[in-house]
N, C-alpha and C positions, 0 to 999 in steps of 0.2 A: 454857281450853278450854269454850266453850257446850255445855251439857248439851241433852238433848232437847225438855225442858219449857220450858227458855228459847226455844229456836228456834221450836217451838210456840206460844208466848206472842206473840213477834215477829212471825210469821207470822199469827196471828189479831189483832192490833193495826194490822197494814199493813191486811189484808181489811177490818177494820172502816173505816179511815181512808178507802179507796176507794170504800166506801159510801156512807159520808158526803159525800164531796165531789160525786159527781153529786148526791146530794139536795139538798146546799146549793147547787148551781147550778139545779137544777130550782126550786127554792123562790124563789130571786134571780130567775128568768125569770118563775116567774108573779108575782110583787111587781112587776115591770116591764113585763108582759103587763096586768096590771088597771090599772097607770098609763098605759100606754100605748093602754088602749081607751079610755079616759078621753078622751084628748086626739087618738082619731083622725080624728073630725069636723071639728078644726080643723085640723088637718095636712090634710086633703082640701081643706078649703075655702081654703088658705094655698097649697094646689096650682094649684088651678082659677082663684087668682086672678092666679099666676105666667104660667098656661096662657095667661088673658085679656089678659095684658099683655105676653106674647110675641105672640099674633095683634095686637096694636094696632101693635105695632112692624113685623110682617110687612106691615101696611097701609099703614105710613109708608113703604115700601119698595117700591112699585109698579115703579118704574124698573129694580129689580135682581130679574129675576125668580127667580134661582136662591137668592139670601137670603131671597126671599120663601117659596119651598119649604122650603129648612131650617128656617126659623122655622114654618111651618105643621106640619111634621113634629113639631117639637120641642114646640110646643102641643097636639096631638094626644097625645104620648106622655106629655105632662105630665097633661093629662085620663084617660089608662088609668092613669097610676101613680095618682091620687086615687081612681079606683075600686078599684083593689087595695088601697089601703089602706083602704078604709072595708071592704070585702069580707074581708080576712083578718084573721087575729089575729099574734100577735106571735111564736108557735113558728114557724109557717107563713113568715111573714117572715123571720126569723134562717134556718130552712132554705133558703128561697131565696137569700138573700145569701150563703149558705157557699158553697150550689151555683153561684151566678156567679161567685162570687171563684176558685173553683177551674176553671171553665173559661173566664175571662176575666182574669188577674191584671193585663195591662199597661192594660185597660179599667179594672179596679179602682183600679190604684195612680193613674190619672189622674183619674179621678173622686174620688178621695181628694183629689189637690192641688187640684181645680176647688173640692170643697167646704170645705178647709181657708182658702183664697182668700175666699172668698163669707163662712165664718164670720168672718174676720179682720176684713173689710170692715164688717160689720154692727156686731160687736164696738165697734173704733173708731169708726163712726159714732155711736152708742148713747154712747158715752165721752164723745165730743166734745158731745153733745146735753146728756148731763148738768152735765157741765162751763157752758157756756153758760147752763142753767137755775140752777146754782150761783150763776155770776157774775149774773145778773139779780136773784136775791134777794139776794144781798150786797150788789146796788146799791140796792135797794129799803129793805132795813134800814138802811143809810147813811143813806139819804135821810129817813126815818122819825126816827132818831135826832139828826138835824140841824135837824128842824122845829122841835121843843119849844125847843132852845137859842135859835134866831134869834128865836122869839114872845118867849121871854124878855127877852131881851139888846133887844128893841124896847121891850118895858113898862119896862124899865130906862131906855131911855133916851129915852121919852116921861116918866119920872117925875122923870128930872133936867132935863127941859126946862121944867118946871112949876114 
């Protein structure tokens, strides 16, 4: 049977670990916040670039007015998101994301799937690009190694001919 002192000790350790959990999360969030703050301008610039690309797409669709309207709305939303990223800190963004997720779970699910597909395409294209670069480097390296052998065999042949 547990004594009262053992019960109190377990209860104290449970309360301490509960206090450390949020503190750890807060520290982790602060570290992520400082990293995110350093990358906010880059992220905002990328969002603005994406908005410009969407606008160019909408300009290429003058014959489909509905598509043009959707693309223009998406571009405006991306610009607003870029401004939000610059003006907000990470804690506010996380709180807003939680609130949005609670209010719109299906949109969050659909957005997560879309983001996953986009990220997958980016990773695959980068991997393909890296493979192409490596193949080109190997080909150049092979060519460099083959050149001295050809030169030495040419001198051997010329030496034999004399």
